[in-house]
C-alpha positions in Angstrom: 83.4 110.4 136.7 84.3 106.5 136.8 82.4 106.0 139.4 79.2 107.7 137.5 80.3 105.4 134.6 80.4 102.3 137.0 76.8 103.1 138.3 74.9 103.3 134.6 77.0 100.2 133.9 75.6 98.5 136.8 72.2 99.7 136.2 72.5 98.4 132.8 73.9 95.1 133.5 71.3 94.7 136.4 68.4 94.9 134.3 70.2 92.7 131.6 70.7 89.5 134.5 67.3 90.3 135.6 68.4 91.9 139.1 67.1 95.4 138.6 63.6 96.3 137.3 63.9 98.0 134.0 61.7 100.9 135.1 63.3 101.5 137.8 66.3 101.2 136.3 65.1 103.7 133.1 63.4 106.0 135.9 67.4 106.5 137.5 69.1 106.8 134.0 66.7 109.4 132.7 66.9 111.4 135.8 71.0 111.5 135.4 70.1 112.3 131.8 68.3 115.7 132.8 70.5 116.3 135.5 73.9 116.1 133.0 72.1 118.1 130.0 71.3 120.8 132.7 74.8 120.8 134.1 76.2 120.6 130.5 74.3 123.7 129.4 75.4 125.5 132.6 79.3 125.2 131.5 78.5 125.6 128.0 80.0 129.1 127.7 82.6 128.6 129.7 83.4 125.3 127.4 83.6 127.9 124.4 86.1 130.2 125.8 88.3 127.6 126.8 87.9 125.4 123.3 88.7 129.0 121.8 92.6 128.8 123.6 93.2 126.1 121.5 94.3 125.2 118.1 92.1 122.8 115.5 94.6 120.0 115.4 94.8 120.4 119.6 91.1 120.2 119.7 91.1 117.3 117.4 93.6 115.1 119.4 91.3 115.7 122.3 88.5 114.6 120.4 86.8 117.9 120.4 85.6 119.4 117.4 84.5 122.6 116.6 81.1 123.9 114.0 79.8 127.0 113.4 76.1 127.3 114.0 74.3 127.3 110.8 71.6 129.6 110.2 67.8 129.5 110.2 65.7 131.0 107.8 62.0 132.4 108.0 60.3 133.5 105.0 57.1 134.3 107.2 57.6 138.0 106.1 56.8 137.2 102.9 53.4 137.2 102.0 53.5 135.0 98.8 55.4 132.2 100.9 52.5 132.2 103.6 50.0 132.1 100.6 51.4 129.0 99.0 52.3 127.7 102.4 48.6 127.6 103.3 47.7 126.0 99.9 50.0 123.4 100.5 48.3 123.0 104.1 45.0 122.2 102.9 46.7 119.7 100.1 48.4 118.0 103.0 45.2 117.6 105.3 43.2 116.7 101.7 45.9 113.6 101.4 45.9 113.0 105.3 41.9 112.5 105.2 42.4 110.5 101.8 44.9 108.1 103.8 43.0 107.5 106.7 40.0 106.9 104.6 42.4 104.5 102.5 43.5 102.1 105.5 39.4 101.5 105.7 39.4 100.9 101.9 37.5 104.2 100.5 38.5 106.6 98.3 38.5 110.6 99.8 37.0 112.9 96.9 37.4 116.6 97.3 33.8 118.3 97.6 35.3 121.5 96.3 36.6 119.8 92.5 34.7 116.7 92.7 38.2 115.0 92.3 39.6 112.0 93.7 42.5 112.8 96.3 45.6 110.7 96.2 46.6 109.5 99.5 49.8 110.6 101.0 52.2 107.9 102.2 52.8 107.5 106.1 55.5 106.2 108.4 55.8 106.1 111.9 58.5 106.9 114.5 59.1 103.9 117.2 56.9 103.7 120.3 58.8 105.7 123.2 58.0 105.7 127.2 58.1 109.2 128.6 58.8 109.7 132.0 57.4 112.6 134.5 58.4 114.2 137.3 62.0 113.2 137.5 
């Protein structure tokens, strides 16, 4: 495992020092990440069975913590919720349109009500690079 960590460090340092192309290094690291995630998913069932053998304080000493999975709730079976959700989507869409128009200095007026629509606020995530065919 130390060889793996050393390899990743060499890639990182090579990019920092300008001797390794950042695209090549990133592609290799993403390939490794994909393989590592797959390998982890393959052993996860066995890992949970092994972890059950230990006391919580023993796991804590090993730097491992377990948590129960949380519940997910769906309200799609409740007609009242679906109706309200559809209304909210309509409001959101109008607010997005108002935002786009406000960016250009304009004002968006709802055709149905004749009211000026308040634009939503927008925040942008950082740009990302996606590697295909790893």
